[in-house]
Structure formats: C-alpha cells, structure tokens
C-alpha angles and dihedrals in degrees: 000000000000090000091052092048091048091048090049091050093051091046092052091048092050093049094049091047091055092047091051091051090049090049092052091047091050093045093051093045088051089054090049092050115108140033124326130189125202112252098175145352120210135183109213125197114257089212095073103359087230112071112096111225097179140353131199134179127200118265135185117000092345089078085076094056107126136203115196129195127185128189091243088071093258119137135175137184121208123191128196132207139173141098128290113331092340098098120166133179107266097180143354123193124189129202147133134268140204123209130191112199093196098055095024088229116156122191119190121194114188120194111281092006136099120254115275120207127216137166120223109229099173127020123172132143090270106025136049127177121187133188117219110233099187137065093010117157139186105272102172101049099247092118092242118114112249125210134229118226122194121199120203132192132191 
C-alpha cells in the first residue's frame, strides 16, 4: 500500500510539474505575441558581459521596422526604407520560431535561411531584449567574442 501511495504521489508531482512548465511556456509566448520595434542595438563585451562597446538606435524609416510573433510559432520581419516621411516596405520575410521557456532560448528560421539562435534576456508585456547567439565576433580587440543585444518595445 505504501508503494502505491508513493507511486501516486510521484505521479501527481510529475504531472503538475509538466503542467506548470506548459503554463509558463504559454504565458511567455503570449507576452511575445504581437508587433515589436527595435529601440536599441548594443554590442556588449564578452569579457564581462556588461561593458557596452557600441550602441545604435534606429533612424529614418528604419524606426518602422517590425518584428512580429504569433502563438502558432509564426514570425515575420518587415523593413522600411525611403526618404523623409515617405517610408515604404522594402522587404518582409516570414518564418517560424521555437522557444524554450526554461533556457530562454529562441530559434528563428526564416524562409530560405538557416536557423538563428537568440537568448531572451528580458521579456515583459512592453519590452523584450534578446542576445544574439550566432555570428558574434570580437569587436574591441581583446580576443574575446562580444555579443550583440537587441532591445524591442511595443
């Protein structure tokens, strides 16, 4: 009887753990859902993962560039170009994404492109900050690979 009770207790614990993980995944994907605009790009030193090497903010028509996420794992990125107030869509690429709420790893695969890995550092209903996990290089000459971070706002 004790073995059955112990088995039941472990089973219940395992089932509630899985449900909790699913709830967190769904909650975070719901926060990601929608349109995001780049507010800032930063290159951060790989030596301490704190020192800002360079910062840029969108200007001109690029302030309209838009990253979209949906909860069905669809994503798209739209860029704008033009002069002055005459901004037009210059490209739109669609794709899919995978997200792991435990590791905060985000992988985006646009059509006709290889998967690109990121890590979500901040995710709220109005702000998202991601760390690029591919194609990073040493940008300050210290022989340690630096990382690009992109901040988004709604």
